[in-house]
C-alpha positions as YAML, in Angstrom:
chain: A
units: angstrom
residues:
- id: 1
  name: UNK
  ca: [0.03, 0.20, 0.05]
- id: 2
  name: UNK
  ca: [1.16, 3.29, -0.67]
- id: 3
  name: UNK
  ca: [0.92, 5.91, 2.30]
- id: 4
  name: UNK
  ca: [-0.27, 9.36, 1.79]
- id: 5
  name: UNK
  ca: [2.68, 11.02, 0.96]
- id: 6
  name: UNK
  ca: [3.57, 8.58, -1.87]
- id: 7
  name: UNK
  ca: [0.22, 9.28, -3.48]
- id: 8
  name: UNK
  ca: [0.99, 12.88, -3.67]
- id: 9
  name: UNK
  ca: [3.80, 12.35, -5.74]
- id: 10
  name: UNK
  ca: [1.74, 10.27, -8.68]
- id: 11
  name: UNK
  ca: [1.61, 12.37, -11.70]
- id: 12
  name: UNK
  ca: [-0.06, 11.26, -14.70]
- id: 13
  name: UNK
  ca: [-3.32, 12.11, -16.31]
- id: 14
  name: UNK
  ca: [-4.63, 11.69, -20.01]
- id: 15
  name: UNK
  ca: [-3.04, 14.11, -22.46]
- id: 16
  name: UNK
  ca: [-5.16, 15.20, -25.32]
- id: 17
  name: UNK
  ca: [-2.94, 14.99, -28.49]
- id: 18
  name: UNK
  ca: [-3.71, 16.07, -32.50]
- id: 19
  name: UNK
  ca: [-3.18, 12.48, -33.36]
- id: 20
  name: UNK
  ca: [-6.19, 11.32, -30.49]
- id: 21
  name: UNK
  ca: [-8.68, 13.95, -31.78]
- id: 22
  name: UNK
  ca: [-7.81, 12.87, -35.29]
- id: 23
  name: UNK
  ca: [-8.20, 8.97, -34.64]
- id: 24
  name: UNK
  ca: [-11.82, 9.69, -32.97]
- id: 25
  name: UNK
  ca: [-12.96, 12.00, -35.69]
- id: 26
  name: UNK
  ca: [-11.90, 9.31, -38.08]
- id: 27
  name: UNK
  ca: [-13.73, 6.72, -36.02]
- id: 28
  name: UNK
  ca: [-16.79, 8.73, -36.39]
- id: 29
  name: UNK
  ca: [-16.32, 9.56, -39.83]
- id: 30
  name: UNK
  ca: [-15.87, 6.03, -40.59]
- id: 31
  name: UNK
  ca: [-19.34, 4.97, -38.45]
- id: 32
  name: UNK
  ca: [-21.20, 7.82, -40.37]
- id: 33
  name: UNK
  ca: [-20.34, 6.65, -44.03]
- id: 34
  name: UNK
  ca: [-21.56, 2.74, -42.90]
- id: 35
  name: UNK
  ca: [-25.13, 4.52, -41.64]
- id: 36
  name: UNK
  ca: [-25.06, 6.24, -44.90]
- id: 37
  name: UNK
  ca: [-24.62, 3.30, -46.90]
- id: 38
  name: UNK
  ca: [-26.84, 1.09, -45.08]
- id: 39
  name: UNK
  ca: [-29.81, 3.73, -44.64]
- id: 40
  name: UNK
  ca: [-29.41, 4.15, -48.64]
- id: 41
  name: UNK
  ca: [-29.31, -0.03, -49.19]
- id: 42
  name: UNK
  ca: [-32.31, -0.26, -47.60]
- id: 43
  name: UNK
  ca: [-34.51, 2.33, -48.83]
- id: 44
  name: UNK
  ca: [-33.43, 0.69, -52.63]
- id: 45
  name: UNK
  ca: [-34.53, -2.31, -51.51]
- id: 46
  name: UNK
  ca: [-37.56, -1.28, -50.00]
- id: 47
  name: UNK
  ca: [-38.07, 1.13, -53.17]
- id: 48
  name: UNK
  ca: [-37.40, -2.09, -55.22]
- id: 49
  name: UNK
  ca: [-34.93, 0.79, -57.64]
- id: 50
  name: UNK
  ca: [-32.25, -1.74, -57.06]
- id: 51
  name: UNK
  ca: [-30.10, -2.78, -60.63]
- id: 52
  name: UNK
  ca: [-30.50, -6.58, -61.21]
- id: 53
  name: UNK
  ca: [-27.14, -8.70, -61.92]
...
């Protein structure tokens, strides 16, 4: 167990960096793109406007 003096000396935390923000943005962007694609596919299937293969 750490005593009070040792606990006060602990330094740490989270640093928000540009790469962290960029990766969060890219993750949200990927989720949004998947949602758009899935929504379009569902809309085309329901409206029967899909091209025959």
